[in-house]
N, C-alpha and C positions, 0 to 999 in steps of 0.2 A: 504494499499499500504506499503510495507516494506521500511525502510530507513536503513537497517542493513545488516551485514555480516552473512554468513551462520553459522559460528561457534561461540557459546556463550562462555564467560568465566565462571569460577567457581562462583556460586552464593554465596553471603554472606550477610545476612540481618543485616548489621552493621549500624553505624550512616550514615545519609544522608548528602550529600555535594551538594553545588550549582555548576552548570556547569561554567567553566571558559569562559569568553568572549574573544576569541582569537583576535577579530578584533578591539575592542576598538572604538575610535572616528573616525576611517577611514570610517566607514560605514555611518556616518551621512551626510557627504558632499562628495559625489562621485566626481571624476574628470570629465572633459569634455568627450564627447563620444570618444571612441578609433577609430583609423584608422584601419579598417578591411582589411585584405589581400584580394585582388580582387578574388583570386581563391577560397575563402571560400564563395561561393555563396549560400549555404544552409542556410535558415533563422534560423533553429534550432541552428546550430553551430555558426552563427553570434551572436545570443543572448547569448549563453554559453560564448563565448570569451569576449563579452562586459561585462557580469556580473563579470567574473573572473578578468578582468583588472581593473574594478572599485574596487573590493575588495582588489586587490594588489596595488591600487593607481598608476597604470602604464598607459602609453599611447604609445603603440608601435605596430609594425607589428608582427603578431603572426604566428608561424608555428606549425601545428599539425602533429604528426607522429603516425601511427597506430602500436601498440605493438602487440595486438592480437584482436580477435573478441570482440567488445564492450568496448575495452580499448584503449585510445589514450594518448599520452604524449604531453604536451603543452610547447613550447619553445618561448622565446623572443630572437631573434638572436641565440646565442649559449647557452643561459642561460636556464637551465631546471626550469620550474615554477611549474608544477603540473601534476598529472595523472588524467585523466577523465575516469570514469568507469560507464557504465549503469548498475544499479542494480535493476531496476523495470520499468514497463510500464503499462499503462492502457488506457481506453478510453480518459482520460484527456490529456495524453502526456507521458513523461518519467521522471524517477528519476535517477539522476546522483550522484555518490560519487566523490568528488573532494579531492584528497590527495596532500597537499602541500609538498614541498621538506623538510620541517621540520618534516613531519610525521603527522601533524595535518590534520584531515578530517572534511569536512562538506558536506552538501547535497544541490543540486539544483533540485527543482521540476519545470519542464518546461512544459507548455501546452498553450492552447488558452487563450487569454486575458479574456474571459468570465469566464471560469472555475477557472483559477488560481486567478483572482482578487476577486472572491467570497470567495475562501478559505482564501486568504490574509485578506479580510475584517473580516471574522469570527475570525481569529487568533488575529487580532488587537482588536476586541471586547472583547475577552477573556483575553487579556493582560492588559486591562484597570484596573486601581487601583492596579497595581503591578502584576496582573496575578496570576498564581499558578504553583508551580514547577512540578506538575504532569500533566500539560497540555502543549502541544507543543507551542514553541515560535519561531518567526523568528529571524535571526541574523542581518538582514539589511532590508532596504526598498526594495520592489519588483522592478524588472527591466523590462521595456517594450521595444520591438523592433518589428516593423511591425506586430502588433496584436498578437505577441507571448510574453508571460510573464514568468518570472522566480522568484521564491522565494527562499531565502537562509535559510536553516534549520540546526539544529545541527545533527551530526551523532552519532548514538548510536550503542552499541555492537551487539544487536540482537533484536528480537521481541518475544512476548509471544507464538506465534504459533510455532516457531522453538524450544523454550524451552519445550513446551508441548510434541512435537513429537521427541524430542531428547532422549537420554538414561540417561540423568541426573535425579537423584532422588531428588524430591522436598520434603522437610520436612514439618511438620505441620506449623512451623514458616515461611518457605518460602511461603506457600500457603496463610497464613493470611496476611503476609506483602504485597504480590501482590494484594490481594483483597482490603486491606485498601488503598493502593496507588490509585487503580482504583476508589474507592468510593470517595476519597478526590478530585480527578480530576473531577469526575462526579458531585459531590456536587457543585463545583465551576462553572461548565458549566451550571447546572440547575438554580443556583442562578442568572445567567445572562439571564434567560428566553430563553435559547438555548437548543435544543435537539441535541445530537451528531448524532443520526440516522444511524450510521454505526459502532457500537461498536462490535469488534471481536478481537480475539487474535493477528491477523496480524497488527492491528492498535494500539496495546499496545507495545510501544518501551521499551527496557530494557537496563539500564546501569547495568553492571554485578557486579562490585566491586567498591563501595558498591552498593547493590541492590537498584534499583530505577526504577519505572514504570512511563511512560509518555503516556498520551492519545494523539494520533495523527490523522491525516487525517480528518479534519473537512470540507471537500469539499462539503458534502451534508447535513451539519448541518441545522436544521430548527429553525426559530425564532418563538416563541410562539405567539408573538403579530403581526405576519405577517398576511396579509389579506388572503393569500392562502398558505397552506403548501403542499408540494409535497407528493402525496400518494405513490410514488414509492421510498421507503427508505428501509434501512437495507439489508445486505447481506442475502441470502436465509436461511441459517441455523440458523440465529440469529433473524429472523423476527417473531414478536409476532402475536397472532391471529387477533387483531384489524386491523393490517396493511394488513394482508393477505385478510381480508374481506372488506378492503377499508373503514373502519369506522374511526371516529375521534380518534385521538391519542394525547398523552401527553408525558411528560418526563418519564413516566413509560415504554415507549418503550425501553429506555436504561437499565432499571432495568431488564426487561425480558432477554435482551441480556447479561447482567452481570450474571444472573442466569445460562445461557447456558455456559458461560465461567467458572463459579464456578464448574459446572459438569465436564467440560473438564479437568480442573486442577486436579481434584481428580481421575477421571476414565481413563484419557488419551484417551477418546472417544468423538466424536461429538454427541450431544444429538439428534438433529433433522437434518437428512439428507434428506432435501426436494427434491422433483422432480421439475417440472416446476413451475414457479412463480404462486402462488395462489393455488397450489396443497395441499389441506388440509390433504392428507394422510401423510404428513411429521410429523404429530403429533401422528402417530401410536406408536412411541417410548415411548410417554408419556402415552398413553392409547389406548387399542384396540378398544374402543367405538368410533363411528364416530360422526362427527358434525351433528347437526340438524339445518340447516340454514333456517330461515323463516323471510322474510322482513328485512334482514340485521341483525337480531338477531341470536345468536348461543348458543348452549349448548354442551359442550364437556363431562363433567362428573359432578357428585355431589361432595360435599365437603369431600368425604371419600378418601382424598389424600393418606392415608397410603396404599391403594391398588394399587397405581400407580406404574407401572413397573419401571419407571426411579428412583423413590424414593427408591424402594427396592434395586436396584442395587447400588445406591449411598450409602445407609446405609451399605451394605455389604463391599464396597470399603473403607469406612471410618473406619470400624472395622479392616479390614485386614491391612490397612496401618497405623493404630494407629493414625488417625487424630481426632481432636475434634468432638465429636458427635453432638455438638450444630450447626455445619455447616449444618447439614441436615435441621434444622428448618429455617436457613437463606435461604437456597435454596427454601424451600416451600413458604416462604414469598415473594420471587422474582417471582415465577412462577404461581401466581394466574391468572386464565383465565380472570377474571374480572379485568381490568386494574386499576380500582379505589381501589382495595383491596391490591395492591402490596405495599410493603414497599418502602419508598423513600431513597435516598442516605444518607441523614442526619440521618434518623432513623437507617439505616443499620450500620452506624459507631458507633452506641450505642448498637448494638446487642451483647448479651452475648458472642458469639463466637469470637468477634473481639475487644471488649473493652480493653482487656489487651494489645493487639498489638497497638491499637490507643494511649494508654497512654505511651507505650514504645517509639513510634515514636515521640510523643510530647516532651518527656524528652530528646531525643537526639538532638532536634532542639533548645533547650534552649542555 
């Protein structure tokens, strides 16, 4: 789910900076519940108003004025407070961009208590021991109202999906910087024994200047030590074979999805355009040969990976665009059909194609 605007800024893989906490100590001790205007009967906007007033440390009657479709302005008496714009929606609820009169923006993700509280729990788990700057963090405690919950998140310039399908040219350094940031975030998530389970370009948020990637949307993340893990995970185009076949899975699920993202970054094309859920024909892009499924076991191809159509195309694109040829080997290590043979995030950060970028990023953070 995107928390970003349509237009991205100019990318520049320079030194990384930490996001500024606009809210400070105000978030820790919210004020008493606000008095909501009786005409605001809709539970969703009751919660939105309640959350914003807590963040503003105010307790007043609020007026909402519609500016245009999906955009409202919030006033307290005659004082303009912020603009509320819906920038996304899904089965869980809606995503809203809140722009204060100072120009500072943040995001409210609003949905059912069950869905949002699970995502909030996952974010808190990942924030433990300081968290990681490449994994999403909340800016305040969640707010609950009549079984609807909101979490407050940073707003970022754009997301990786928009970058890939824009007309911006990504250099070899851009590609490597993006891949390293994703792997740093994944490594942190996996060390917490958590599987992201929905890694895709739309869930990689981008700070444009300086370039920084943040893994977001942990609403269906799976805990490895859980008694039962959900078999229905991953967006269709980034779903590995073991999930399609409803077999046991591990953190290598995210590595397969990462390999799909690597392919997209270099070729500007989606690797697996699957049909209906569980349709194994989505792997035709990787190999013309069909699966042989027997008793839950499967066999796609032999280890002659150099004959795979996707790898041939990737190799051609790497040469044409003058990218590091070692990225092809990283792709191969991510896309092993046998999940136990895939490279893990920590190993990938030591891969020859990325090691120089990793060292450069470390040097800028000193």
